[in-house]
matplotlib code that plots the C-alpha trace (Angstrom):
import matplotlib.pyplot as plt

x = [0.1, 1.1, 0.9, 2.4, 2.5, 3.7, 4.7, 5.4, 7.5, 4.8, 1.7, 1.2, -1.9, -0.3, 2.0, 1.2, 0.8, 2.7, -0.3, -1.4, 0.8, -1.0, -2.3, -4.5, -4.4, -7.5, -8.3, -9.5, -8.1, -4.5, -3.8, -3.0, -1.9, 0.5, 0.5, 2.8, 2.0, 3.3, 5.3, 7.7, 8.1, 12.3, 12.5, 10.1, 11.1, 10.5, 7.1, 5.8, 6.5, 7.6, 11.2, 11.0, 7.4, 8.8, 11.5, 8.9, 6.7, 10.0, 10.8, 7.1, 7.8, 4.3, 3.7, 0.3, -1.4, -5.1, -6.0, -7.6, -10.7, -12.8, -15.8, -14.4, -14.3, -17.4, -18.4, -15.2, -13.8, -10.2, -10.3, -10.1, -6.9, -5.2, -3.3, -1.9, -2.4, -3.2, -6.5, -7.2, -11.2, -11.5, -14.9, -17.3, -16.5, -19.8, -18.4, -16.4, -17.8, -14.6, -13.1, -10.6, -8.2, -7.0, -3.7, -2.5, -4.0, -3.3, 0.2, 1.2, 0.1, 1.7, 4.9, 5.0, 4.2, 7.6, 9.4, 7.7, 8.2, 4.7, 2.6, -1.0, -4.1, -6.6, -10.3, -13.2, -16.1, -19.2, -21.4, -21.8, -21.1, -20.2, -18.7, -17.6, -15.8, -14.1, -12.9, -11.4, -9.2, -8.3, -7.5, -5.6, -3.6, -2.5, -3.0, 0.5, -0.7, -2.4, -5.9, -7.6, -7.0, -3.9, -2.4, -3.7, -1.9, 1.0, 0.4, 0.2, 3.8, 3.3, 4.3, 4.7, 1.9, 1.8, -0.2, -1.4, -2.9, -4.9, -8.6, -11.5, -15.1, -16.0, -16.5, -18.7, -21.6, -24.2, -23.8, -26.3, -24.1, -22.2, -22.5, -25.1, -25.5, -27.0, -28.7, -26.9, -28.9, -28.3, -24.6, -24.3, -25.4, -23.1, -19.7, -20.4, -20.5, -18.1, -15.8, -16.1, -15.5, -12.3, -11.4, -12.0, -9.7, -7.2, -8.1, -5.1, -6.2, -6.9, -10.5, -12.3, -15.6, -17.4, -18.0, -20.1, -18.8, -19.0, -20.3, -22.8, -24.7, -28.0, -27.2, -25.2, -23.7, -26.5, -24.9, -21.8, -23.9, -26.0, -23.2, -21.2, -23.9, -23.9, -20.4, -18.3, -16.9, -15.6, -13.9, -10.8, -11.5, -14.0, -13.5, -13.9, -13.9, -13.6, -12.8, -11.8, -13.3, -12.9, -15.6, -16.3, -12.5, -12.6, -9.5, -10.5, -13.7, -11.0, -8.8, -11.1, -12.5, -10.5, -12.0, -15.0, -12.6, -11.8, -15.8, -16.5, -13.6, -14.7, -18.7, -17.8, -15.1, -17.7, -20.2, -17.2, -17.3, -21.4, -21.6, -18.6, -20.2, -23.4, -21.9, -19.4, -16.7, -13.1, -12.4, -11.4, -11.8, -10.5, -10.5, -9.1, -9.7, -8.5, -9.8, -9.0, -7.5, -8.2, -11.0, -12.6, -10.4, -11.9, -14.5, -17.5, -16.3, -15.5, -18.4, -20.0, -17.2, -17.7, -21.9, -20.7, -18.0, -17.8, -16.2, -12.1, -9.5, -7.4, -8.5, -7.5, -10.0, -9.5, -6.6, -6.8, -3.4, -2.5, -2.2, 0.2, -3.4, -3.3, -0.3, -1.6, -4.5, -3.1, -0.8, -3.8, -5.1, -2.2, -2.3, -5.7, -4.7, -1.6, -3.6, -6.2, -3.7, -5.4, -8.1, -7.0, -4.5, -4.5, -5.2, -4.9, -4.2, -6.5, -4.8, -1.4, -0.8, -2.6, -5.5, -6.3, -2.4, 0.8, 2.6, 1.7, 3.2, 3.0, 2.9, 6.2, 7.5, 8.3, 6.9, 7.4, 5.8, 2.7, 2.8, 0.9, 3.3, 5.7, 3.4, 2.8, 6.7, 7.7, 5.0, 5.5, 9.3, 9.4, 6.0, 6.6, 6.8, 4.4, 1.9, 2.0, -0.8, 0.3, -1.3, -2.3, -3.4, -4.0, -6.3, -9.1, -11.9, -15.0, -16.3, -19.4, -18.2, -16.3, -16.9, -13.3, -10.9, -7.0, -5.3, -2.2, -3.1, 0.4, 0.7, 4.2, 5.7, 8.6, 10.7, 12.7, 14.7, 16.2, 16.1, 14.1, 11.1, 9.4, 6.6, 4.4, 3.1, 0.7, -0.3, -3.7, -3.9, -3.0, -2.5, -0.2, 3.2, 3.4, 5.4, 5.0, 6.8, 7.0, 7.9, 9.7, 8.9, 10.9, 13.0, 16.4, 16.2, 20.3, 19.9, 16.8, 15.8, 13.3, 12.2, 9.3, 7.0, 5.7, 4.7, 3.4, 0.4, -2.0, -2.6, 0.7, 1.6, 4.1, 4.0, 6.2, 7.8, 7.9, 8.3, 10.1, 7.5, 6.4, 8.7, 10.7, 13.4, 15.5, 13.5, 15.2, 12.1, 13.2, 15.7, 16.8, 15.4, 14.3, 13.3, 12.2, 11.7, 10.7, 8.9, 8.2, 6.0, 5.5, 1.7, -0.3, 2.4, 3.5, 6.7, 8.6, 10.7, 13.1, 14.6, 17.6, 17.2]
y = [0.1, 3.2, 7.0, 10.9, 13.2, 16.6, 19.2, 22.6, 25.3, 28.3, 26.0, 25.8, 25.4, 27.3, 28.0, 25.0, 25.6, 23.0, 22.9, 20.6, 17.9, 18.3, 16.2, 16.4, 14.1, 13.5, 12.7, 9.1, 5.6, 5.4, 8.5, 10.7, 8.0, 5.9, 6.9, 10.5, 10.7, 7.7, 8.5, 5.5, 5.0, 3.7, 6.9, 9.5, 12.7, 14.3, 15.4, 11.9, 12.4, 9.5, 10.4, 7.6, 8.9, 12.3, 11.3, 9.5, 12.9, 15.2, 12.7, 13.4, 17.1, 17.6, 21.5, 21.6, 19.5, 19.6, 19.3, 18.6, 17.0, 15.5, 14.9, 14.7, 18.2, 18.7, 18.4, 19.0, 21.8, 23.1, 24.1, 20.7, 20.6, 23.0, 23.3, 20.7, 16.9, 15.9, 18.3, 18.0, 15.9, 12.7, 13.1, 10.9, 11.6, 11.5, 11.0, 8.0, 6.9, 6.3, 8.1, 11.3, 11.7, 15.3, 14.3, 15.8, 19.8, 22.7, 23.2, 19.5, 19.6, 23.1, 21.5, 18.3, 20.6, 22.7, 19.5, 17.7, 20.7, 21.7, 24.7, 24.6, 24.0, 24.5, 23.9, 25.2, 23.5, 25.2, 21.7, 22.0, 25.5, 28.4, 32.0, 33.0, 29.9, 29.9, 33.7, 32.7, 29.8, 32.1, 34.7, 31.7, 30.8, 33.9, 36.7, 38.3, 39.1, 41.1, 39.5, 36.8, 34.4, 35.0, 35.5, 31.6, 31.0, 32.6, 30.7, 27.6, 27.3, 29.2, 33.3, 34.1, 33.0, 30.6, 32.8, 29.7, 31.5, 28.6, 27.7, 26.0, 27.0, 23.4, 20.2, 18.0, 20.2, 18.7, 15.7, 14.4, 12.0, 15.5, 16.8, 20.1, 19.1, 22.5, 22.9, 25.2, 28.2, 28.0, 26.9, 29.6, 32.0, 30.7, 30.5, 33.8, 35.9, 33.7, 34.3, 37.9, 37.8, 36.3, 38.4, 41.1, 39.5, 39.1, 40.8, 38.3, 34.6, 32.2, 30.9, 27.4, 27.2, 23.8, 22.4, 18.7, 16.2, 14.2, 14.2, 12.0, 13.8, 14.9, 19.0, 18.9, 20.7, 23.2, 22.8, 25.1, 27.8, 28.4, 28.5, 30.8, 33.2, 33.5, 33.5, 34.7, 37.8, 36.7, 33.4, 32.2, 28.4, 25.9, 22.5, 19.0, 16.1, 12.2, 8.5, 6.3, 3.0, -0.6, -3.1, -4.9, -5.7, -4.0, -2.0, -0.4, 1.2, 1.8, 3.4, 5.1, 7.2, 10.1, 10.8, 11.6, 13.1, 15.7, 16.5, 17.1, 20.2, 21.2, 21.5, 23.2, 25.8, 26.4, 27.1, 29.4, 31.3, 31.3, 33.5, 35.2, 36.8, 37.7, 39.0, 41.7, 40.4, 40.6, 38.1, 34.5, 31.5, 28.5, 24.3, 23.2, 19.7, 18.6, 15.3, 12.6, 8.7, 5.6, 4.0, 0.5, -2.0, -1.7, 0.4, -2.2, -4.0, -1.0, 0.3, -2.5, -2.9, 0.6, 0.1, -2.9, -1.4, 0.4, 4.0, 2.6, 5.1, 5.3, 2.0, 0.3, 2.1, 2.2, 0.9, 0.2, -2.0, -0.6, -2.6, -2.1, -1.0, 1.4, 3.3, 3.5, 4.8, 7.4, 8.5, 9.0, 11.2, 13.1, 13.9, 15.6, 17.7, 18.9, 19.4, 21.5, 23.8, 26.4, 26.0, 23.5, 25.2, 22.9, 19.4, 17.0, 13.1, 12.0, 10.6, 10.5, 8.1, 4.6, 5.7, 5.4, 7.0, 6.4, 5.6, 2.7, 1.8, -0.5, 0.6, 0.0, -0.8, -0.2, 2.3, 2.0, 3.1, 1.5, 1.5, 4.8, 6.1, 6.2, 8.3, 10.7, 11.1, 11.5, 13.8, 16.2, 16.2, 16.7, 18.1, 22.4, 24.5, 25.0, 22.3, 21.7, 21.5, 18.4, 17.1, 13.6, 11.0, 7.7, 5.0, 3.9, 2.4, 3.3, 3.3, 4.2, 7.2, 8.0, 7.4, 7.6, 6.7, 7.3, 4.5, 6.8, 8.5, 11.7, 14.7, 17.2, 19.7, 22.3, 23.6, 26.6, 26.5, 22.8, 23.7, 20.1, 18.8, 15.6, 13.9, 11.3, 8.4, 5.5, 2.8, 2.2, -1.1, -4.4, -6.4, -4.8, -1.9, 1.8, 3.0, 6.8, 9.2, 12.3, 15.2, 18.4, 21.8, 24.1, 22.2, 20.8, 17.0, 16.7, 14.0, 11.3, 9.6, 6.8, 6.0, 3.3, 1.6, -1.9, -5.6, -8.2, -9.0, -6.4, -6.9, -6.9, -5.1, -3.6, -4.5, -4.3, -8.0, -6.7, -3.2, -2.7, -5.0, -2.5, -0.2, 2.2, 0.7, 2.1, 2.1, 1.5, 2.6, 6.1, 7.7, 10.7, 10.6, 12.6, 15.7, 14.2, 11.1, 7.3, 5.8, 2.2, 1.7, -1.7, -3.0, -2.1, 0.5, 3.6, 5.5, 9.9, 10.6, 12.8, 14.9, 17.4, 20.6]
z = [0.1, -1.1, 0.1, -0.3, 1.9, 1.1, 3.7, 2.6, 4.3, 3.5, 5.0, 7.9, 10.5, 13.9, 16.7, 19.0, 22.9, 24.8, 27.1, 25.1, 26.5, 29.8, 32.2, 35.4, 38.8, 40.2, 44.1, 42.6, 43.5, 44.0, 41.8, 44.8, 47.4, 46.6, 43.6, 43.8, 47.9, 49.7, 52.6, 53.9, 50.5, 50.3, 47.0, 49.2, 49.8, 53.3, 52.0, 51.3, 47.5, 45.6, 43.6, 41.3, 40.3, 40.0, 37.6, 35.1, 35.0, 34.8, 32.1, 30.0, 30.6, 31.1, 31.2, 33.1, 35.7, 36.3, 39.9, 42.2, 40.0, 37.6, 39.5, 42.8, 42.8, 42.3, 46.3, 47.3, 50.3, 49.5, 53.1, 54.5, 52.5, 54.4, 57.8, 60.2, 58.6, 61.7, 62.0, 58.9, 58.3, 56.6, 54.0, 52.1, 48.6, 46.3, 43.3, 43.4, 46.7, 49.3, 51.9, 51.8, 54.1, 53.1, 53.9, 50.3, 49.7, 47.9, 49.4, 48.8, 45.5, 44.5, 46.3, 43.8, 40.9, 41.6, 41.7, 38.9, 36.8, 35.9, 35.7, 38.2, 36.7, 39.4, 39.2, 41.4, 42.7, 41.0, 41.8, 45.8, 46.3, 44.8, 43.5, 47.6, 48.0, 44.8, 45.5, 48.6, 47.0, 44.6, 47.0, 49.3, 46.1, 44.3, 47.0, 48.2, 51.9, 54.1, 54.3, 56.2, 53.2, 52.2, 55.6, 56.8, 53.7, 54.9, 58.8, 56.8, 55.9, 52.7, 52.4, 49.2, 46.6, 44.3, 41.6, 39.4, 36.2, 34.6, 36.5, 35.6, 36.7, 37.8, 36.1, 33.8, 34.6, 32.0, 33.2, 35.4, 37.0, 38.7, 41.9, 41.4, 38.0, 36.1, 33.0, 31.0, 31.4, 35.3, 35.0, 32.4, 34.7, 37.9, 35.7, 34.3, 38.2, 39.5, 36.4, 37.0, 40.4, 39.8, 37.5, 40.0, 42.0, 39.2, 35.5, 33.8, 35.1, 32.5, 32.8, 31.7, 30.9, 30.8, 27.8, 27.1, 28.6, 25.6, 21.9, 22.6, 25.6, 24.5, 25.6, 22.8, 21.7, 22.5, 25.8, 24.2, 22.6, 25.7, 28.0, 26.1, 25.4, 29.0, 29.6, 26.1, 27.5, 31.1, 29.7, 27.6, 27.0, 26.8, 28.2, 26.1, 27.1, 25.4, 26.5, 24.0, 23.9, 22.4, 24.3, 21.0, 20.4, 16.8, 16.0, 13.1, 14.4, 17.4, 15.5, 13.7, 16.7, 15.7, 12.9, 15.4, 17.8, 15.0, 13.9, 18.1, 18.2, 14.1, 16.1, 19.2, 17.3, 15.0, 17.7, 19.2, 15.8, 15.7, 19.8, 18.6, 15.9, 17.6, 20.6, 17.9, 19.7, 18.9, 22.0, 20.8, 22.7, 22.6, 23.7, 26.6, 25.8, 29.7, 29.5, 27.3, 27.5, 26.6, 29.2, 29.0, 30.3, 33.7, 33.3, 33.4, 36.2, 38.5, 38.2, 39.8, 42.6, 43.7, 44.1, 46.9, 48.8, 52.3, 51.2, 51.2, 51.1, 47.8, 46.7, 43.5, 41.0, 36.9, 36.8, 33.1, 31.8, 28.5, 25.3, 22.2, 20.4, 22.8, 21.6, 18.0, 19.3, 21.8, 18.8, 16.7, 19.2, 19.7, 16.0, 16.7, 18.6, 16.7, 13.5, 15.5, 17.0, 15.8, 18.5, 20.5, 23.1, 26.2, 26.6, 29.8, 29.2, 32.1, 34.3, 35.2, 37.6, 38.5, 37.1, 33.4, 33.1, 31.4, 34.5, 37.3, 40.8, 43.3, 46.7, 48.4, 45.5, 41.5, 39.4, 35.6, 32.3, 30.7, 27.1, 26.1, 27.8, 25.1, 22.1, 24.6, 25.9, 21.5, 21.6, 24.5, 24.0, 19.9, 19.1, 19.8, 17.5, 14.2, 13.3, 9.4, 7.3, 5.2, 1.3, 2.4, -0.3, 0.9, 0.7, 4.2, 4.9, 6.3, 9.7, 11.7, 12.6, 9.4, 5.4, 4.8, 7.8, 6.0, 7.0, 7.7, 10.3, 10.3, 11.7, 11.1, 13.1, 12.3, 14.9, 13.8, 16.7, 16.8, 13.0, 12.8, 11.3, 13.2, 11.9, 14.2, 11.7, 12.4, 10.4, 11.0, 8.7, 10.2, 6.9, 5.0, 4.8, 3.9, 1.6, 1.9, -0.2, 2.2, -0.3, 1.2, -0.3, 0.3, 3.2, 2.7, 4.5, 6.0, 8.3, 9.2, 12.2, 12.9, 16.1, 16.0, 18.3, 17.6, 18.6, 17.0, 20.0, 20.1, 23.6, 24.5, 28.3, 29.8, 33.5, 36.6, 35.8, 32.2, 31.7, 28.5, 26.8, 24.7, 23.9, 21.1, 19.1, 16.6, 12.7, 9.8, 7.5, 6.6, 4.0, 2.3, -1.2, -4.1, -3.0, 0.6, 2.4, 1.5, 4.4, 5.0, 8.1, 9.4, 9.9, 13.1, 13.9, 15.5, 14.2, 14.7, 11.5, 12.8, 9.8, 10.3, 8.0]

ax = plt.figure().add_subplot(projection="3d")
ax.plot(x, y, z, "-o")
ax.set_aspect("equal")
plt.show()
């Protein structure tokens, strides 16, 4: 099978906001407790944060981390997580039917984020609470001093403000499962008034308003239109969420889901433009895709388990063990965000550790990379710069979500500072290699490197005992020739091609 791709120096999409390689930590399962935080672990620092996990997070170089939720935030009292640890209350978490110890709160998370080299993306509770609590939280985190909340922060051990810039106005408020679920009009009004109050504290904040939890919601996309009509002049981003499932074990349909993702992004981008035009606004609102990942391996079984358990602390929950097939999916998702860099400015893989995550840990033991760690690492490290507008000619197939799903999924990034072009390519075809003629118009290739992830078994997984079962290797399928490159991409494979100019 053959494909032709053209990259032209004059045709680009937009500069890529590095925050599309963001992450997410929720007080859910073992994401926090025995995930990032485990006092007594052999690698733990004085704050109880696991050093082995910090090393893996730093390697990913994720620019922002969303916290503390997620569904958890919609019934969370942020004040429970401040002050002496032995005086912090235990609370029942309604989202995941667990008990929250509050041993990790804003101070601990902020210190961890600084060590991890990531910026905080904090969420306020607009489910069970509202404007006043959100205002107090921002004042506690960001005000320099001399007020009740900022002085309390200093009393609790942090004199200087953290100056968190990015704030989420609640979470998935369109969802009936959400504590404090609201209609679009109710939520839009509350979010707008909260945004106005927060801008009164600091007009430079970036604010994210809730969009649809997924594109199958019955209120989508009217939800976006109603909420944005209420909030457009006060917010910077609207959030979207999507999880990718393969319950039917149909690889072709599974790998076609990024086409649905692309349509989702395009539809909401159109709603943004509609509201902007209706309001005669010069303001540009963009998309924060702040929850995304493959999620189905343990989802149904854990939903059954949750109904029966008795409010445990930090239980094993939603710990999907990812396979090689998921590498291909995550590669396609990240490629979609790169190709939509003009409108997607933030994206957060959900989540970072243990819970549907690229990093797994054993309490008291090892930490290791899941299969999906690798495409996320490559995109985060080498997917920064300018998204290229590629012309792609390749056969495809018909799926439930798209009439034409190209066998080749590819995105290109130009980094002028480094003098490189990087292409991320997924061969969706499991039966045939793809011979790709990649023309470089206006570029002169000097060197080319090919990194390949492939496994004969789509179900192959990484485990504590075999952590490198699915891992990148040096490929030999790329060569300079003619006016560009010739690539051979093996069946069902993920490739990163780095071109020195």
